[in-house]
C-alpha positions, 0 to 999 in steps of 0.5 A: 615544605618550601617557604614562599619566596620573598618576591611573591610576598612583596607582589601579593602585598603590592596587589593588596595595597593597589586594591585598597587604594582603588577602594579608597578612591571609588567607595566614596563616589559610589556611596554619594551616588547611592545617597543621591539615588535615595534623595531622588526616590524620596522626592518622588514619594512625597505627595507634594512633589507632583504639584511643585514646579520642575525648577523647584525640583531640579534645584532640590536635586542640584542642592543635594548634589552640591552637598554631596560634592557630585558634578551634577549640572542643571541640564543633567536633571531630567524631569518627566511628567504625566497625569499623576506621574512624576519621574526624575532622572539624573545622568552625570559622570565623575572623572577619576584621575588615577596615576597613569589612567583616567576613568569616567564613572557614569551614573544614572540615579532615577526614580518615579511614581507609578 
């Protein structure tokens, strides 16, 4: 049985370290987006939300986004209404600067009543 060459072990450890690094960078961003999605869904489920103004709902979403350190602006929050229906959508992106590469992660958490 031939032992595994040292360069292969080093390459495997480098790949594993890179994957763990990517996970450490991206996981919090996706987790905070999931929390924002849950918050938007919670707002649309509350009975009193239908009677609240668009500005009040928008400010609630913006406050939560700031709390989660997400780059959401007022014009990223879209509120649509129909008789008895409320729909809130948030479209934003997070720019992640990695060594030698920059990536924009696009998110669109939304929810609505039926």
